[in-house]
N, C-alpha and C positions, 0 to 999 in steps of 0.2 A: 350782082356779083358772083361769080363763079367760084366752085369749090378749089381750095388751094392745091396745088400740084404736089405730090409727093413722089420720092424716088426711093427705088428699091432694087436689090440686086437679086437676079433670079437665076435658076439652074434647073436642070432636070435630074430625075434619079440616078439615071445612067451615065451621067456626065459630070465632069468637074469644073467645067468652064462657068463663069459667071458674067452676066451682061447687066449693065444699068438701065433701068427702065422708069420713065416719070409717067405717071397717071393721076387720074383725080377720082376714079372708082375702080371696082373689080373688073367690071366690063372692060374698061380699057386696058387694064393690066393683063386680062387674059388675051385680048386681041393682039397686043403689040408682042407679049411672050410667045404666043403660040406662031406668030409669023416669023419670030426669030427662030424656033426650033421645029417649026412645021409640024404643029401639033392642031388638032381639031379644037376650036374655042369652046363648042358647046358641051364637049366631055371631058375636057380638062378642068381639075381641082387645083387649089392652090394651097399649100400649106407652110407653115414656119420650119426651117431648117433647124433650128435649136431642138424643138421636141416633137415635131410631127403634126402640131395642131393644125386641124384644116380651118380655113378662114372664111367669116362671111364679109359681106361688103363694109358694114361697120367696123367690123374689127380690123379689117386691114387698114383703114383709114385713121386708126387710133394707134398704129405703130409708129415707131420712130423713124425716120429717114434713113436709108442705107440699111435696113433689116433684110436679112438673107431669107429668101423664100425659094420653095421647090415648086414646080409643075408637075402635077401628077395626071398619066393617062389611066383609061380605065383599067381597073385590075391591080394597079400599083399601089404601093404603100410606102411611106416613109417613117420610121420610127426616131429619127432625131440625129444629129451629127455623132453623138457619142457611140450609139448603137450601130449606126449604119458603117461609119468609117472604122470601127474597130471590127466589125465582121468582114470589111474589106482587106484590112490589116493582116488578120489571120489568115484569110484565105490565101493572100499573097504569100505568107509566110510557109503555110502548109503545102501549097502547091510548088513553091520554090525552095523546099526545105533544105537540099544541099547546097544551094548557092547562097541562102540567108545564113546558114552555118558557117559558111566559108568566110562572108563578110563580116559576120559577127566576131569570128576569131581574128579577123585582120583589125579590126577596131579594138578589141582587146588588147592587140601587142602593140599598139601604136601610142603608147604612152599615156593612156587615159586615165584619169584619176581612180583611187581605190572603188570609190561608190560606183562609178560606171562600169568599172571592171567586174564587180560584183553582180551587177544588173545583168551584164552580157553573159557572165558565166552562169546565171541561174538561167537564162534563156536557152543557152546552149543545151546545158544540162537536161532540161525538159524536151528540148526537139531532138536532140541527138540520141535517141533511143532505139530499142530494137524489142520492146515490150512485147510484142506479139510472138516473137522467137521463143520457144520452148526448151529444143535440142541443143546440146553444146556446139554439135557442128553447125548451127545456125547463127551462133551468136559467141565465137571465140572469146571475144573481148570482155565479156561478161563473166566468163570463168577463169580470168586470170587470177592466180593464187588460190584457186578451188581444188580441192584434191580430185585426181582424175577418176575417182569410183563414181562421182556424181556425172550422169549422163544427161541430165535435164535440170531446170531451173527449180522446179516444183520439189523435186527431191531434196535439192541442198536446202531451201527454204524450211520444208518439212524438219529436216535434220537439225538446222539452228535453232528452232523452236523447241524440239527435244532436247537439246543441249542445254537450253535454259531450265526446263523442266526437270531435268536430271540433277542439276545444280542445286535446284530446292531440295531435291530429296537427300541430297549430299549434307545439306545444312541441317536438315530436320534429324538424320541419322546421327550427326558428329554432336547433336546439342547436349551440354550437361545435365544430367538428371540424377537423382537420388540412386547410389550404388544398390540400395535395397530393391527397387522397382525396374533396374535397369533392363532385366530379362524381359519384364512385360511391356515396356516402352519400345524395345527393339522388335518385339513381335510385332506390335502395332504398327510400327514402321514399315515391317516387311509386308503386313496386309495392305497398305496403302501402296507401297511399291509394286506389288502384284496386281491391284486395281489399275495402276497407271500403265504397267506393261501391256494390259488387255486393251487399253485404249491407245496403245502406241504413244504413250507419254504426250497425249494432246498435240502433235505435231501437225494436226489438220489446222491449227490456228493460222499457221502461214503458208498454206498450202492453197493457191489458188485453183487447183484442180477438184478441191473437195467440193462436197455439198455446201449450199449456202449458210445454212444452219450450223456448220461446225468449222468456219473459217471467219477470219477476222477482216478478209480483204473481199473486194468484188472479183467478179471471174477475169479481169484484165491484171490484178495484181495490186490494185491502189489500197493502200491502208489510211484510215483517217485517226488522227488522235482523238482520243476519247476524253480527254480533259483530266485536270489535277484530280486527286482523289475526292476533294470537297466539292467539286463543281460537275455539273450535270453533263456539260458537254465543253468541248476545247473553244475557248474564247477567240483564239488567233486561226482557227480553222486550219491547223496544220495537217499536210497530206503527203504521202509520199509512194511512189511506186518503186520497190527494190527490183523488181523483175525487168526494169526499164534499161539500166545501163549499170557498169560496174561501181561507179561512185554512188550511185542510190542504193545499191546492195551494200556496201560499206557504212554508208551514213545510217541507213536503218538499224545497222547492229547497235548504234547508240539510243535507240528507242528502247524503252523500259516496259515490261509486263509489270504493274506497280501493285502492290497489296493494299487495297483500300484498309481493312484491318490489317496491321502490320505483322509482318512475319517473325523478325527478331524480337520486337519490343513486346508483342501481345501474343500472337498464336502459339508460339513455341513455349513461352513461360506457363501459358495457360494449359497447353496439352500435359507438360510435365507435372504441373500440379495436379490435374485431373486423374493421372496415373497413381501419383503418390497418395491421394485422398480417396480412391475409388472405394475401398472398401466393400469389396464385392459387386460393386455395380459396373455394368459393362460400359467402356467407353464407345460415344459414339463417333467412331472413326470416319465415316462417311460425311459427317460436319465437318471436322478439320480436313479432310481431303479435299472438300470443295473450297475451303477458305485458302488451303495452301497452293493448290494446284489447277484451278479452273477460273473461268471469267465469272464465276459468280462472285469472287473477291477479286480478281485481277482486272487491270484496266490497261489497255495499251496507250502509252504516253509517249510524245517527243520530249526529249530531254529537257527542253526548257519549261514543259509542264509537270515534271516531275519534283515536288515539293519534298525537301528531305527533312523539314519541320515533323515533329510529332504529330501523327495522325488523330489520336485522341478518340480511338474507336475501339469498343471492347467486344469481346466474343458474347454470344448471346448464352447466358447460364442454363437457360431451359434446354438447350441442345446439345449441352457437355456429355449427358450420358443418356442412354437408352433407359425408356420407362421403367421396364422390368428388370430387376437383378438376377443374374446367371444362376445364383444360389437358390433362388426361390423355387426353382424346379427340382430340387433335388430333396429324397426323401430323409 
């Protein structure tokens, strides 16, 4: 009694049409499939459509009827439905980007439900960008609502970061301290302000034209959320490119530079206490400078990763003062 005939659906890597083939072994499948697609039987391989697994004769005959298979010519590979079809979809989107965006906007206005409208909006936002453009004249839409003095995107993004850091300086300067040490406190704040001015208020954090070591984005302008203060990374993989379009620029303004050791609840009270209790010891202003104004204590986080709860992190007492009091050198 001969082997039972099994039936499969076959296609090629480059085509999408499928044909039914009945066979009792791999040799017969190759012969019929190659005749259909005009391929050389001796060098053609067979794999699963689902995940790209290449098939032996035994494996082939263990499959269920009507399993989808792909015929591979020499040099061809198949990584499975998901990868291959997704690549084809992305290629179609990007090679026909204007037409795709136009079609997506039509779908969005044709009375779709809120979930579909949100999906389409996200697609449009990510495709309808001009991230490579830097100068105002090359992407006027990006600069809508931006002061005329900014001639390129990087200068605006740099200034937006500087504004945030300057606001921290204002909070530090206005913090309520004991009147008896107010002058000493203000002198300390002025020292930190001068140090910030020397590094342009760390505006480089948002400037994609800066060197890699001093910016928080890549050279194209993509920022990644660094995760909540108590996590090593963002579990949701939030990312954004505010250089791409106006909407992304505006949305990025809701991202936070979050203090791991909290500014208002911990750092400023400890700084004020340190000044009051110094008793001749010199305050380690550089330690507080790093905590308040640098990425040694700042994490860039998407708004949903910005936890409002108490961080329960304390300053390191060993770094509050410098080791040698200033008075020690006096006669």
